[in-house]
C-alpha positions in Angstrom: -64.6 12.5 -70.3 -67.1 13.4 -67.3 -66.7 16.1 -64.7 -66.5 15.1 -61.6 -69.8 15.4 -60.0 -70.7 18.8 -58.2 -73.3 17.5 -56.0 -71.0 14.8 -53.8 -70.6 17.9 -51.6 -70.2 15.8 -48.5 -67.9 12.7 -49.6 -64.7 14.0 -47.2 -67.2 13.4 -43.9 -68.2 9.6 -45.2 -67.2 8.2 -41.5 -69.6 10.5 -39.8 -72.2 10.4 -42.4 -72.0 6.7 -41.8 -72.2 6.7 -38.1 -75.4 9.4 -38.2 -76.9 7.4 -40.7 -76.9 4.4 -38.2 -78.1 6.1 -35.2 -80.8 8.0 -36.8 -83.1 7.0 -39.0 -84.6 10.4 -40.5 -81.0 11.4 -41.6 -80.7 8.4 -43.3 -83.3 8.9 -45.1 -82.9 12.4 -45.7 -79.5 11.7 -47.2 -80.8 9.1 -49.2 -83.3 11.6 -50.8 -80.1 14.0 -51.2 -78.3 11.3 -52.8 -80.5 10.6 -55.4 -81.2 13.9 -56.3 -77.7 14.5 -56.7 -77.5 11.6 -59.3 -80.2 12.7 -61.2 -79.1 16.4 -61.3 -75.4 15.2 -62.4 -77.1 12.6 -65.0 -79.7 15.3 -66.5 -76.9 17.8 -66.7 -74.3 15.8 -68.7 -76.8 13.4 -70.6 -77.5 13.8 -74.4 -81.3 12.9 -74.2 -84.0 15.1 -74.3 -83.4 18.4 -72.8 -84.6 19.2 -69.3 -86.7 22.4 -68.5 -84.3 24.7 -67.0 -87.3 25.3 -64.1 -87.5 21.6 -63.4 -83.4 21.6 -62.8 -83.6 24.6 -60.6 -86.2 23.5 -58.7 -84.2 20.2 -58.5 -81.2 22.4 -57.2 -83.2 23.9 -54.2 -84.5 21.5 -53.1 -81.1 19.7 -53.4 -79.8 22.6 -51.0 -82.3 22.6 -48.6 -81.4 18.9 -47.7 -77.6 19.8 -47.5 -78.8 22.6 -45.1 -79.6 19.9 -43.4 -77.5 17.4 -43.6 -74.9 19.9 -42.8 -76.8 20.7 -39.3 -76.6 17.1 -38.5 -72.9 16.7 -39.3 -72.2 20.2 -37.5 -74.2 18.8 -34.2 -72.3 15.0 -34.1 -68.8 16.9 -35.0 -69.8 19.0 -31.5 -70.8 15.6 -29.7 -67.7 14.1 -30.5 -65.7 16.9 -29.5 -67.3 17.4 -26.0 -67.0 14.1 -25.6 -63.2 13.3 -25.9 -63.0 16.2 -23.4 
């Protein structure tokens, strides 16, 4: 049984992500890179193929965490903007 991809952090915010992707091409590019990296990390950690050096995986995890931080900032700003509009 395959474990769930722990890198799929933003699944609950899919609607906001889709809206941001439509209005901001940089966000779309960053999120796409994050998804690709998350999938690749999950595949590397769950494959039975050639072992991958830990420093390579750690570097990918670090890069993914930078992308996560950037995505979180965008989502916070987007949610703040939506809250302001509702008032």
